[in-house]
C-alpha positions as CSV (number, residue, x, y, z in Angstrom):
1,M,-72.7,150.9,237.5
2,N,-73.8,148.5,240.5
3,S,-71.6,145.2,240.7
4,D,-74.1,143.2,238.5
5,D,-72.8,146.1,235.5
6,K,-69.2,145.4,235.8
7,L,-67.6,144.9,232.2
8,I,-66.6,141.4,231.1
9,H,-64.8,140.4,227.9
10,V,-66.1,137.7,225.4
11,E,-65.7,136.7,221.9
12,V,-67.9,136.1,219.3
13,V,-66.5,133.8,216.4
14,Y,-67.8,132.9,213.0
15,A,-65.9,130.1,211.0
16,L,-65.7,129.9,207.4
17,P,-64.3,127.3,205.0
18,V,-60.9,129.4,204.7
19,A,-60.8,131.5,207.5
20,Q,-62.3,132.5,211.0
21,R,-63.8,136.0,212.5
22,V,-63.2,136.7,215.7
23,I,-64.4,139.8,218.0
24,K,-63.2,140.8,220.9
25,L,-66.1,142.7,222.8
26,A,-66.4,144.1,226.4
27,I,-70.0,143.8,227.3
28,T,-72.3,143.7,230.9
29,S,-72.9,140.3,232.7
30,D,-76.0,140.5,231.7
31,T,-76.2,140.6,228.1
32,K,-78.0,138.5,226.8
33,V,-76.1,136.1,223.6
34,Q,-78.6,137.7,220.8
35,A,-77.3,140.9,222.0
36,I,-73.8,140.2,222.0
37,I,-74.0,139.2,218.8
38,E,-75.9,142.1,217.0
39,Q,-73.2,144.0,218.9
40,S,-70.4,142.5,217.0
41,G,-71.4,143.2,213.9
42,V,-70.4,140.2,211.9
43,L,-74.3,139.9,211.0
44,E,-73.6,142.9,209.0
45,M,-70.1,141.3,207.7
46,Y,-71.8,138.0,206.9
47,P,-75.9,138.6,205.9
48,D,-75.8,134.8,204.9
49,I,-75.9,134.1,209.1
50,D,-79.9,134.0,210.1
51,L,-80.1,133.6,213.8
52,K,-83.3,131.8,213.3
53,K,-81.7,129.0,211.6
54,N,-77.7,129.0,212.5
55,K,-77.6,127.4,215.8
56,V,-75.1,129.4,217.8
57,G,-72.9,128.0,221.3
58,V,-70.2,128.5,224.1
59,Y,-67.1,126.6,223.2
60,S,-69.1,123.9,221.5
61,R,-72.1,123.4,223.9
62,N,-75.2,124.9,222.2
63,V,-76.9,127.7,224.1
64,K,-80.2,130.1,223.5
65,L,-80.1,133.1,222.3
66,D,-81.7,134.3,225.6
67,A,-78.5,132.8,227.8
68,T,-75.9,134.9,229.6
69,V,-72.4,134.4,229.3
70,R,-69.5,134.5,231.6
71,D,-65.8,136.2,230.8
72,G,-63.9,135.5,228.6
73,D,-66.7,133.3,227.5
74,R,-66.5,132.4,223.3
75,I,-69.5,132.3,221.8
76,E,-69.3,130.5,218.2
77,I,-72.0,130.7,215.4
78,Y,-72.2,127.8,213.5
79,R,-72.8,126.9,210.0
80,P,-75.8,124.7,209.0
81,L,-73.9,121.7,207.7
82,L,-73.9,120.9,203.7
83,A,-74.5,117.1,204.5
84,D,-75.7,115.1,206.8
85,P,-73.1,112.8,208.4
86,K,-75.6,110.2,208.9
87,E,-76.4,109.6,205.5
88,I,-72.6,109.9,204.2
89,R,-71.7,107.2,206.1
90,R,-74.9,105.3,205.1
91,K,-73.8,105.8,201.5
92,R,-70.6,104.7,202.6
93,A,-71.5,101.4,203.8
94,E,-73.6,100.9,200.3
95,Q,-70.6,101.4,198.0
96,A,-68.5,99.1,200.7
97,K,-71.3,96.3,200.4
98,K,-71.9,96.2,196.5
99,A,-67.9,96.4,196.3
100,A,-67.6,93.5,198.6
101,E,-70.0,91.7,196.5
102,A,-68.1,92.4,193.5
103,N,-65.4,91.3,194.4
104,K,-66.8,87.5,195.4
């Protein structure tokens, strides 16, 4: 093991509506995000995760699957949004407009 192969500690996190799964790993510093996620076992625990569709990030910043991480980083796997926030705001604004017109 050379100096580039020293072990670092990271977490892989997957949040569900009712719980959060945190998996702690010791990996070599050159391990890519995708390999870390695969080594964590989270894909077996949650078969609905699809790394082609689910975005991943480190501390809320999106990263690519071939990125490397630093000691102490938290790799987050994001679930797809069920509803588009812009669409929800647009519908709320329409309802408020209709309510205001009805009150005139």
